[in-house]
N, C-alpha and C positions, 0 to 999 in steps of 0.2 A: 261505558264504559265504564268501571267501578274504578274511582277511587279518597277510597275509604281508610282515611287512619292515614293519612299522610303525616307526615313535616314539612313543615309548610313557614321559608325562613320572609323573615317582613323585612323587606328593605327600604327608610325612610329616603327620598333625596329630592332637598325643598332647592329646589332652582326653578330660576323663573327667568335667567341669563337670557333663554329662546324663545323670549315669546316676544310679543309686541307692545305687551300691557300688564301691569305686576300685576299678584294677585297667589298667581299660580304659587307661588315657594312656602306657604299656608296649606296648600293644600292635602301632605303627607299627617298635619295631625287633626285637618276636618274630618281623616277617613274611620282614623284610630278614636279623636271621639263618637261616633257614631258606633262605637264597641268593634272592631274592626274583630279583635282577637279575644274575645266570648262566644259571638257570631258566630267562630271558623273553631272556636276549642267547642261547641254547640253539637260541630254534626262531626262527631271525631276525633279532630287533626287534632295533631301535636304543634302549637306555634310561638315558633322563637323569635323576641324584634326586636331586631339586632341594632332599635334607631334608625339616625338620621345620617349621611353620608357629609361630612364636612364641603361644604357648597360657599363658595363667592358670593357674595352680597354686586351687582348691580358700583351701589357706590364706587367702590373698591379700587374697580375694572377697568383697561380702559377698552374702548368701542370695540377697536382697532378697527381691520379694514369694516367698508361697511357693505360692502353685497354678505360678507359673514361676523357677522356684532359676535362679538364675547369670546369668535374663539376659542381664542386660547383655554382661557375659564373652564370653558366647553368638554371639549378636550381635554385636560382633566382631571374633572365631574366624570367622564364617561370610563378613564382608561383607569380609577376606578370601583365603578361600578362592576365594570366588565371583568374586575377582576373579583369583587363580592357573589355577585351574581356565578359567576367561573365555581369559586368554592361552592358553595351554597349545594349547588348539583353533587358537586366530587363526592357533598356530603350524602348526597341520596336525600337532598333536601326542592322542594319543591322552593324556589325564588318569588314572591311577593312585590315589585317594588313600584310600591308609591308614586309621583310625582306630583308637585312639579312639569312642566314642561316635556310635548314631548319630545324633544331634542336626545330626551334622558335613555331614549328606545335604544340610540347610536349605541351607545355603555351595553343596556341592557343585551340585544340580542348576541352585540359580539360578542359573552359573557354566554350567554349559551350554546352559541356557534362553536365557538373556538372546543368547550368541552364538550362538544358531540363530536367533531373532529378528530382528536385524539381518541378516541373509539373509530373513529374510521366510517359514519355517522352524516347522515345530511339532517339537518333542521329544513319545518314548517311553521308557515309561516300566516297566523287571520290579521289582521288588522281591520280594528273601525274602528271610520270616521269619520265626520262630515267631511274632510282636509285632500286635497294628493298627496300629501305632502313629501313632494313629491317632484319639489325644485333643483336648482344647483345657483348655480352661485352666478350664470352663466344670465339662470332661466328670475329670477325670481327679486318681486316689486317690494321685498324690503329688506331682506340680508339674514331679516331670523331661519338660526338654525331648527327652531321648529318644524319650518316648512321645508326640512329635506331632510330629515331623516328619516325615509323609506327609502327615498332614490340612497341614499349611503350606505346599507342595509345593505341591496342592492345590486355596489360598489359602482354608486353611478356618485360625484362632485370631488369637495372640493380632496385631495390626495392627504391629507395628513388620517381626518374625516373618516375616509374607507377603507384606510389598512387599518387604522383602532384593531388589536386583539393579532393582527401577523396574519389575514388573511382575507380576502375579496374575490366576489362577490362573501356575507355572510349567507343569506338567502341567494335560494336560486330561483330567476323571474317562476318557472313553472309549477313548483311550492309557495306560490305568497297570490293571497286573495284579500284583496280589499272592499269590505263592505259598507257602507251609509252615505257615497262618496256624493255631496249634491254643490260642493265651493267648490269649481277647479277653476285654476290658472292657464293658460294658455298656453304656455311654455310647459307644464309640468304633463298639461292632460297630452303634448305632443311628443313627453316622457314617454309618461305608462301605457301609453302606445304600440313605441315602438319597439318596450322594453319586455312586453308581454304576460304584465301578468295579467291573472286574473279582477274583474272592477265588477262591481255591485253597486250598480247606485241606486238610489230612493228610486227610480220608477224602477225598473229592474223589483229592489223586493215590494212597492208596489201592484206590482202589474203578477211576480210568480208568487207573493209570501213567502215571511219570513224562515218556515222550514223549509221549502228546496231549495232559497238562495246557500244556508248554512250547510245541509249535505252537503251537497257544491261544494264544497268551498271549503269543508273537511277532508273531501277524499282529493283535491286536489292539492291541499299541507297534507298530506300525509302518506301524498305517493312515494310511495319510493324511504324516506327518512322516519326518525326512532321518536319524531317525539314534532310535539308544537310550538314555535313561542304566539302566544297570546297577549294581542297590544291592543287597549283599549281606550280609547281620545273617547272622555264623558258626552264632547261637545258632537256624538256624533249621532246622543237623546233630541227628541227636538224644547227645548226651549222649555215651553214648559211644563216637562217632567225633570229639568238640566239649567235650571237660568243661571248655577254660578256655573260659566263659565269663560273663558277670554275674549273666546271669538265663533260666536253663537251664533246658531245659525237656520231660520224656520222650515222648517217639515221636514224635519226626523223624526226619527224611528221611535214608535211610542216606547215607556212605562213597561208595559207587557211584552213587545217584542224585542229591550232588551231581555227580557227575564230568558223572552226563549229560547233566545239566539245563543244562554248561557246555559240554562236549561241542555239543548244540542250537543252542544260542544264539550259540559259533563261526559254525557250516556257518551255520543261518543265517536271521541278526538282523546289522545292521549296527549294532556298540558299538560307540560316540563318546566308550562314557568308564566307566572303573568304578570302584565304594567297595566293601571292605575295610571291614568294621568291628564293633564289638565279639568283637576276641580276646583274653581275661586273662588276662597270664601267672600272675598269683598267681597261679589256682585249676586252670594249668593242669598236666601231668602230663609232664615232659620233650620242651616245645613240644609237643603234638604240635596241636594249633591253627593256634598260629603256623607248622606247616609247609602245614598240613593248606589251608590260606592262599594259600598261597604255591602247591600243588599248584592248587587252583581255580582260580588266575588263569592262569595253564599253560593248559589244557584250555579259558580261556574265549577264552582268544589265542593255539588253535588247533594244542596238544598234544593229541595221539592215541597208541591203543597201535599201533595195527601201520598 
């Protein structure tokens, strides 16, 4: 469906508290440097960049529990982000959230869900990721909260994080699709199976093709919902095309598959909010991954080849 002429609100969240490697806190800057605003304005959108949320750095914070590293500052960050996303949606704008690690989705999805809950509506979720992000404090091998964000959105995990925004679960499992999975911990594999969301591994994409997978994911996330929150981890793309991520896994989707997915989403889904996360300039080559993120935002928001 057409999304031409939208008002897009860019929100930067320079956080790497939820990740195991430093550097993704510079992701918002890397995406902006790739001319994100100009690229979107070329498509006829109005863009307002609200700058970055104030985020604490690890050097000033206590790690806290080993199974929930930096929980308190992450919770505070997600609370601020939730409010910012909810306010943007309330003004009729599409929030485009730039990470930062994937823990930001705890806050961004909470904000989207709260907005639509006030209208008596449900929200769908399409989550692109090489990883499951479905660990809980009981299953996590690292304690890194970016590996728990999807589980938290589905109502599983630490009660404080799960209850953020006052609504749980934020997304119904039957309206949730995970695309691109190829590296999953044993505990989160069981969680994903138990909760019953639709998971599309790289084998599914290889066998069925990106078009069929995305079409089905859109149907799932759109069924009985007011719109779809799109959360895109750049590590879903193969490291050959996206070297600047903190947790790269070989065998991911290609540059063109990533753009096809975003073009299909733009054509056929009602996208209400977008996360672009896990761009790590420290590990990148000439900002390839930051540029790719900006290009994918264009494809998701209406750019076409012809």
